[in-house]
C-alpha positions as CSV (number, residue, x, y, z in Angstrom):
1,M,140.9,162.7,210.4
2,A,138.5,160.0,211.7
3,R,137.1,160.4,215.2
4,P,138.9,157.9,217.7
5,S,136.9,154.8,218.7
6,A,134.6,155.0,221.7
7,G,136.0,153.9,224.9
8,L,139.6,154.9,223.9
9,S,142.0,155.5,226.8
10,F,145.7,156.2,227.3
11,R,148.0,154.5,229.7
12,E,151.6,155.6,230.4
13,I,153.7,152.8,231.4
14,D,156.1,153.3,234.5
15,A,158.7,151.1,236.1
16,S,156.3,149.6,238.6
17,R,155.8,145.9,238.7
18,A,152.3,146.4,237.0
19,G,153.7,148.7,234.5
20,L,156.6,146.4,233.5
21,A,154.0,143.5,233.2
22,A,151.9,145.6,230.9
23,L,154.9,146.6,228.9
24,T,155.8,142.9,228.4
25,R,152.4,141.9,227.2
26,F,152.4,144.8,224.8
27,Y,155.9,144.2,223.4
28,H,155.1,140.5,222.7
29,D,151.5,141.0,221.5
30,N,151.8,144.2,219.6
31,Y,155.2,145.7,219.2
32,V,157.2,142.7,217.7
33,R,154.5,142.2,214.9
34,E,154.6,145.8,213.9
35,F,158.5,145.9,213.6
36,P,159.4,143.0,211.2
37,D,162.9,144.3,210.7
38,P,165.0,143.3,213.7
39,D,167.5,146.0,212.9
40,E,164.9,148.7,213.5
41,R,163.5,146.9,216.6
42,E,164.3,148.0,220.3
43,S,164.6,145.2,222.8
44,L,162.2,144.5,225.6
45,A,165.1,144.5,228.1
46,N,166.2,147.9,226.9
47,M,162.7,149.4,227.2
48,R,162.4,148.0,230.7
49,R,165.9,149.7,231.6
50,Y,165.0,153.0,230.2
51,L,162.0,153.1,232.5
52,R,164.1,152.3,235.4
53,L,166.7,154.9,234.4
54,K,164.0,157.4,234.1
55,D,162.8,156.7,237.7
56,E,166.3,157.1,238.9
57,G,166.7,160.6,237.2
58,W,169.2,159.5,234.7
59,Y,167.4,161.5,231.9
60,G,168.1,164.9,233.6
61,R,166.1,167.6,231.6
62,N,165.2,165.1,229.1
63,N,162.5,162.6,229.3
64,Y,161.3,159.2,228.1
65,H,157.8,157.9,227.6
66,I,155.7,154.8,226.6
67,V,152.0,155.3,226.1
68,I,149.6,152.5,225.2
69,A,146.0,153.2,223.6
70,E,143.4,150.7,225.0
71,V,139.9,150.1,224.0
72,A,137.9,148.1,226.7
73,G,141.1,147.3,228.4
74,A,142.9,145.7,225.2
75,A,145.9,147.4,224.0
76,V,145.2,148.6,220.3
77,G,148.2,150.8,219.7
78,G,151.1,152.5,221.2
79,V,153.8,155.3,221.0
80,V,157.2,155.5,222.5
81,F,158.8,159.0,222.5
82,D,161.6,161.1,224.0
83,Y,161.9,164.7,225.0
84,L,165.4,166.2,224.1
85,A,166.0,169.5,226.0
86,A,168.9,170.6,224.0
87,P,167.1,171.2,220.6
88,N,163.7,171.5,222.7
89,A,162.2,168.7,220.4
90,G,160.3,165.5,220.7
91,V,161.3,162.4,219.1
92,V,158.7,159.7,218.2
93,E,160.5,156.4,218.3
94,F,157.5,154.5,216.9
95,V,153.7,154.8,216.9
96,F,151.4,152.2,215.5
97,V,147.7,151.0,215.5
98,D,146.6,147.3,215.2
99,A,145.6,146.6,211.7
100,A,142.0,145.8,212.7
101,Q,141.7,149.3,214.4
102,R,143.2,151.4,211.6
103,R,141.1,154.3,210.1
104,A,139.5,154.8,213.5
105,G,141.4,157.9,214.4
106,I,143.6,156.1,217.0
107,G,146.9,157.0,215.3
108,G,146.1,160.7,215.4
109,A,144.8,160.5,218.8
110,L,148.0,158.7,220.1
111,L,150.1,161.4,218.4
112,D,147.9,164.2,219.9
113,E,148.4,162.5,223.4
114,A,152.3,162.4,222.9
115,L,152.2,166.2,221.8
116,R,150.3,167.1,224.9
117,I,153.0,165.3,227.1
118,L,155.9,166.7,225.1
119,R,154.4,170.3,225.4
120,A,154.3,169.8,229.2
121,D,158.0,168.5,229.2
122,A,159.1,171.6,227.3
123,R,157.4,174.0,229.7
124,Q,158.4,172.3,232.7
125,R,162.2,171.4,231.8
126,C,163.1,174.3,229.5
127,G,160.4,177.0,230.1
128,K,159.8,177.2,226.4
129,R,157.2,176.1,223.9
130,L,158.0,172.8,222.1
131,A,159.9,173.6,218.9
132,A,159.4,170.5,216.9
133,V,158.8,166.7,216.9
134,V,160.8,164.4,214.7
135,A,160.5,160.8,213.7
136,E,162.0,158.1,211.4
137,M,160.1,156.7,208.6
138,N,160.7,154.2,205.9
139,D,161.5,156.1,202.7
140,P,158.7,155.1,200.3
141,F,161.3,155.3,197.4
142,V,163.8,152.8,198.9
143,R,163.1,149.1,198.9
144,P,163.8,147.8,202.5
145,S,165.3,144.5,203.0
146,T,162.4,143.3,205.0
147,P,158.9,144.1,203.7
148,D,157.2,146.9,205.3
149,N,154.0,146.1,207.3
150,L,152.0,149.1,205.8
151,D,152.2,150.5,202.3
152,P,154.9,153.2,202.8
153,F,153.2,155.8,200.4
154,L,150.0,155.4,202.4
155,R,152.0,156.1,205.6
156,A,153.9,159.2,204.3
157,E,150.4,160.7,203.0
158,L,148.9,160.1,206.4
159,W,151.8,161.6,208.2
160,G,151.8,164.6,205.8
161,R,148.2,165.1,206.9
162,W,149.6,165.3,210.4
163,G,151.7,168.2,209.5
164,F,155.1,166.3,209.0
165,G,157.5,166.8,206.2
166,V,160.9,165.2,205.2
167,L,164.2,166.8,206.2
168,R,166.1,166.4,203.0
169,F,169.5,165.0,204.0
170,P,170.8,161.4,203.7
171,Y,169.7,160.0,207.2
172,V,171.0,156.6,208.4
173,Q,169.9,155.0,211.6
174,P,173.1,153.8,213.3
175,A,173.4,150.2,214.5
176,L,171.4,149.8,217.7
177,S,173.6,147.1,219.1
178,P,176.7,145.2,218.1
179,G,174.5,142.5,216.7
180,Q,172.5,145.0,214.4
181,A,173.3,146.8,211.3
182,P,172.8,150.5,210.3
183,V,169.4,151.1,208.5
184,G,169.8,153.2,205.5
185,C,166.3,153.0,204.0
186,L,164.9,155.7,206.3
187,I,164.1,159.4,206.1
188,L,163.9,161.8,209.2
189,I,160.7,163.7,209.1
190,A,159.6,166.7,211.3
191,R,156.6,168.6,212.5
192,L,157.7,172.2,213.1
193,F,155.8,174.5,215.5
194,R,156.8,177.7,213.9
195,P,156.8,178.9,210.3
196,V,159.3,177.2,208.1
197,P,161.2,179.6,206.0
198,K,161.5,178.8,202.2
199,T,165.4,178.4,202.8
200,G,164.7,175.6,205.1
201,V,165.7,174.8,208.7
202,P,169.1,175.5,210.2
203,A,171.5,172.5,209.5
204,A,173.3,172.9,212.9
205,W,169.9,172.4,214.5
206,V,169.2,169.2,212.5
207,E,172.7,168.0,213.6
208,L,172.0,168.6,217.2
209,V,168.6,166.7,217.0
210,V,170.3,163.7,215.5
211,A,173.1,163.8,218.0
212,E,170.9,164.0,221.0
213,Y,168.4,161.4,219.5
214,L,171.4,159.1,219.1
215,R,172.6,159.9,222.6
216,W,169.3,159.7,224.7
217,A,167.0,157.5,222.5
218,M,169.6,154.9,220.9
219,R,172.1,155.1,223.9
220,I,175.1,155.9,221.6
221,D,177.0,158.0,224.3
222,E,179.5,159.4,222.0
223,P,177.6,160.0,218.6
224,E,180.9,161.7,217.1
225,R,182.5,158.2,217.3
226,D,179.7,156.5,215.2
227,A,180.5,156.1,211.5
228,S,176.9,156.9,210.5
229,F,176.6,160.0,212.4
230,R,180.0,161.2,211.2
231,D,178.7,160.9,207.5
232,M,175.6,162.7,208.4
233,S,177.5,165.4,210.3
234,A,179.9,166.0,207.3
235,F,177.0,166.4,205.0
236,L,175.2,169.0,207.3
237,A,178.5,170.9,207.9
238,R,178.4,171.8,204.1
239,Y,175.1,173.7,204.3
240,R,173.6,176.5,206.5
241,R,170.2,175.1,205.9
242,I,168.3,172.0,205.1
243,A,165.1,171.9,203.0
244,W,161.8,170.6,204.6
245,Q,159.3,169.2,202.3
246,L,155.7,168.3,203.3
247,L,155.5,164.5,203.0
248,Q,152.4,164.6,200.8
249,H,154.4,166.6,198.4
250,Y,157.3,164.1,198.7
251,V,155.1,161.4,197.4
252,G,153.3,163.4,194.9
253,R,150.0,164.0,196.6
254,D,150.1,167.7,197.6
255,P,146.4,168.5,198.2
256,A,146.9,172.1,197.2
257,R,148.1,171.1,193.8
258,D,146.3,167.9,193.3
259,F,145.5,166.1,190.0
260,V,144.0,162.8,188.9
261,V,146.0,160.0,186.8
262,E,144.0,158.1,184.1
263,E,145.6,155.1,183.0
264,I,145.0,154.8,179.2
265,E,145.0,151.2,178.1
266,E,143.9,151.3,174.6
267,R,143.0,153.8,171.7
268,G,139.9,156.0,172.3
269,P,139.0,159.6,173.0
270,A,141.5,159.9,175.9
271,F,144.2,158.4,173.7
272,D,143.6,160.9,171.1
273,E,143.3,164.0,173.5
274,T,146.4,163.0,175.2
275,L,148.5,162.8,172.1
276,A,147.0,166.0,170.8
277,L,148.2,167.7,174.1
278,L,151.7,166.3,173.6
279,R,151.9,167.8,170.0
280,D,150.5,171.2,171.2
281,V,153.0,171.4,174.3
282,F,156.1,169.6,172.9
283,P,158.1,172.0,170.7
284,F,160.0,169.4,168.7
285,P,157.5,167.4,166.7
286,A,160.4,165.4,165.1
287,R,161.0,163.8,168.5
288,I,157.4,162.5,168.9
289,V,156.9,159.1,167.7
290,P,153.7,158.2,165.6
291,P,150.5,157.2,167.4
292,E,151.1,153.7,166.1
293,H,154.2,153.4,168.5
294,F,152.2,154.2,171.6
295,D,149.5,151.9,170.4
296,K,152.0,149.0,170.2
297,A,153.4,149.8,173.5
298,L,150.1,149.4,175.1
299,A,149.3,146.2,173.2
300,D,152.6,144.9,174.5
301,A,151.8,145.8,178.0
302,R,148.3,144.2,177.7
303,A,150.0,141.0,176.4
304,G,152.4,141.2,179.4
305,A,155.5,141.7,177.2
306,T,156.4,145.1,178.9
307,R,155.4,147.3,181.8
308,Y,154.4,150.4,180.0
309,H,152.1,153.3,181.0
310,L,150.4,156.1,179.1
311,W,148.8,158.7,181.7
312,A,146.3,161.3,181.0
313,L,146.6,164.0,183.8
314,R,143.5,166.0,184.7
315,A,142.8,168.6,187.6
316,A,141.4,167.0,190.7
317,G,137.8,168.3,189.8
318,G,137.9,166.7,186.4
319,G,137.8,168.5,183.0
320,R,139.9,168.4,180.1
321,I,143.3,166.7,180.1
322,G,146.0,169.0,181.3
323,G,149.1,166.8,181.2
324,M,150.4,163.5,180.1
325,A,153.1,161.0,181.0
326,S,154.5,158.0,179.0
327,F,157.0,155.7,180.5
328,F,158.3,152.1,180.9
329,T,159.4,150.0,183.7
330,L,162.1,147.7,182.3
331,P,163.5,144.5,184.1
332,S,166.2,146.6,186.1
333,V,165.3,150.2,185.5
334,G,162.7,152.7,184.6
335,F,162.5,154.8,181.4
336,G,160.6,158.1,180.8
337,G,159.5,158.7,177.3
338,Y,157.4,162.0,177.7
339,I,156.1,164.2,180.3
340,A,154.2,167.2,179.0
341,L,152.3,169.7,181.1
342,G,149.8,172.1,179.5
343,E,149.3,175.6,180.7
344,S,146.8,174.7,183.4
345,M,149.5,172.5,185.1
346,Q,152.7,174.5,184.6
347,G,154.4,176.9,186.9
348,C,153.0,175.5,190.2
349,G,155.4,172.7,191.1
350,R,153.4,169.9,189.5
351,L,156.4,168.5,187.7
352,H,158.0,167.2,191.0
353,L,154.6,165.7,191.9
354,V,154.2,163.9,188.5
355,M,157.8,162.6,188.8
356,A,157.0,161.3,192.2
357,R,154.0,159.5,191.0
358,I,155.9,157.9,188.2
359,E,158.5,156.7,190.5
360,E,155.9,155.2,192.9
361,Q,154.4,153.3,189.7
362,M,157.8,152.1,188.7
363,M,158.4,150.7,192.1
364,R,155.0,149.0,192.0
365,D,155.7,147.5,188.7
366,G,158.6,145.4,189.7
367,P,161.1,144.6,192.5
368,R,164.3,145.6,191.0
369,A,164.2,149.2,189.6
370,Q,165.9,151.7,191.8
371,G,166.0,154.6,189.4
372,W,165.0,155.8,185.9
373,Y,166.5,157.3,182.7
374,I,165.1,160.1,180.5
375,E,166.5,161.4,177.2
376,C,166.1,165.3,176.3
377,G,167.5,168.0,174.4
378,D,169.3,171.1,175.6
379,D,165.8,172.9,175.9
380,S,164.7,170.8,178.9
381,A,167.8,169.3,180.4
382,V,168.4,171.9,183.1
383,V,164.8,171.8,184.1
384,F,165.1,168.0,184.8
385,L,168.5,168.5,186.4
386,R,167.0,170.9,188.8
387,A,164.3,168.4,189.4
388,G,166.9,165.8,190.7
389,F,168.2,164.2,187.6
390,G,171.9,163.8,186.9
391,E,173.5,163.7,183.4
392,V,175.5,160.7,182.2
393,P,178.7,162.0,180.9
394,L,178.7,160.4,177.4
395,E,177.8,160.9,173.8
396,Y,174.2,159.7,173.6
397,R,172.5,159.4,170.1
398,P,169.4,157.3,170.4
399,P,168.2,155.5,167.3
400,A,166.3,157.7,164.8
401,R,162.7,156.6,164.1
402,A,161.2,156.7,160.4
403,D,157.6,155.4,159.9
404,G,157.7,154.0,163.4
405,A,160.7,151.9,163.0
406,A,164.1,152.3,164.7
407,Q,167.0,153.3,162.3
408,E,170.7,153.8,163.1
409,T,171.3,156.9,165.1
410,G,169.5,160.3,165.4
411,E,170.4,163.6,167.0
412,R,172.5,163.9,170.0
413,L,170.6,164.3,173.2
414,H,171.2,164.3,176.9
415,L,170.8,160.9,178.8
416,L,169.9,161.7,182.4
417,Y,169.4,159.4,185.4
418,K,167.7,159.8,188.7
419,R,167.5,157.4,191.7
420,F,164.0,157.2,193.0
421,G,163.3,159.6,195.8
422,M,165.3,162.6,197.0
423,R,168.7,163.6,195.6
424,T,170.8,165.2,198.1
425,E,174.1,165.6,196.3
426,S,175.8,164.4,193.1
427,D,175.1,160.8,192.4
428,H,177.0,158.0,190.9
429,I,176.3,154.9,188.8
430,T,178.5,152.2,188.0
431,R,179.6,151.6,184.3
432,S,178.2,148.1,184.3
433,E,174.7,149.2,185.6
434,L,174.7,151.9,183.0
435,L,175.6,149.6,180.1
436,A,173.0,147.1,181.2
437,A,170.2,149.7,181.4
438,L,171.1,151.1,177.9
439,N,171.0,147.5,176.6
440,E,167.4,147.3,178.1
441,I,166.2,150.6,176.7
442,L,167.4,149.7,173.2
443,M,165.7,146.4,173.3
444,H,162.5,147.1,174.9
445,V,161.7,150.8,174.0
446,Y,163.4,151.0,170.7
447,G,162.9,147.4,169.5
448,I,166.5,146.7,168.7
449,S,167.2,142.9,168.6
450,W,170.9,143.1,169.1
451,P,171.5,146.3,171.2
452,R,175.2,145.7,172.0
453,V,176.1,145.9,168.2
454,H,174.0,149.0,167.5
455,P,175.8,152.2,166.9
456,C,174.0,154.0,169.7
457,Y,175.3,151.5,172.2
458,R,178.8,151.4,170.9
459,I,179.2,155.2,170.7
460,A,177.9,155.6,174.2
461,M,180.1,152.8,175.6
462,N,183.3,154.3,173.8
463,S,182.7,157.8,175.1
464,L,181.9,156.7,178.7
465,P,184.7,157.7,181.1
466,R,186.7,154.8,182.6
467,T,187.6,155.1,186.3
468,A,189.6,152.9,188.6
469,S,186.5,152.5,190.8
470,G,184.2,151.6,187.8
471,T,181.8,154.3,188.7
472,V,180.9,157.4,186.9
473,R,179.8,160.7,188.5
474,L,176.8,162.1,187.1
475,R,176.6,165.8,186.4
476,A,174.2,168.0,188.4
477,A,172.4,171.2,187.2
478,S,175.4,173.4,188.7
479,D,177.8,171.5,186.4
480,M,175.5,171.9,183.3
481,E,175.1,175.7,184.0
482,R,178.8,176.2,184.3
483,L,179.6,174.3,181.1
484,S,177.0,176.6,179.2
485,T,178.6,179.8,180.5
């Protein structure tokens, strides 16, 4: 972490005339610019009211704080946070640093100052050590309606270095007022001040944190009457514990298992070594297309006809290629061709990291894709289902390939789908979305000029279940394991 700028000081805002004047300047000059989405933004009137309520003792054993970071008397960042007595946790409502002052250590220093104050709150109000600090964050894998003011993957990596991880449940910020809407593109992150069991954190504690957050920070007096909270509560009630995942791992950059992605753009030594690794690792040579097919996909990508990537994966320190990935970003969906990991990259959780990096690239490639498909045999289906994919319940027979050209249909495979980011329960997809995606896969990946008349498309369409809602439930790993016993 960078050292904070010289002359950095902190000012906690109170309800005095001078304090409220400083808050007004801070709000208009800094806060609004950093929160472009009005549904995520607290009003100045509310912030002033909260400070007055604090003076009146309304918070009881809880607390509310606004701290501004200043350099030479000018505000360069700020943090708003609460102490919640019932779960003995802090909540960071927001923290930001002006763009011109970033990478100077101010963000970390602001968070440290907030932690110092929260720890004092825990000692004075509960006689305990602070248990955790939580915060909302834009989910990097969900496209917000309003563009983010900071690359969400970089933000997640930064907060991961600060010790935060994502609580893996479907978090939704309730509407902050009658004129605002719920925000569904967020995740709830937490820094825990005790060892985290492999089984995760108690779901009941997570529910208590969310309820108290709504009650004291969002001023929703009866959280149980809010529809968004009821949905979260119903989900949490089904589990004893909720997984906690380090944010760096969530976005594919776990420092303990780091690797380097080398983008291959044309034939050469790296191209040959990558395909040699694929042939060595992949146990079904008949499913590997000829090198000319990779060469053509790269040429089409260079010409702008498709978005295609061939990655060589190396250990962070360099050396031989230890893995590879081949995938397309189509107009409305992603498609994974191959993921192959050699011995040096197997058995250490790197599959999840590689998948996260692929999903990030697909999101950067185009504005429409929200998930991706892969096709695989019985040998690897459960592996990818456990990694978050769901199986589409249809008969899938992709075009066979002979001499690099697509023929009628080949062997029956599993067609799997995963929405970007975390998967918390069984997923659904609409029939129309699925058929549109299949049309794109056949056209852009297999080179089928008229996909909708191809046997692969017709067989899949006719075997797809019809439902009154028009949606199809994807099979999870547990479903597949039951079917195989």
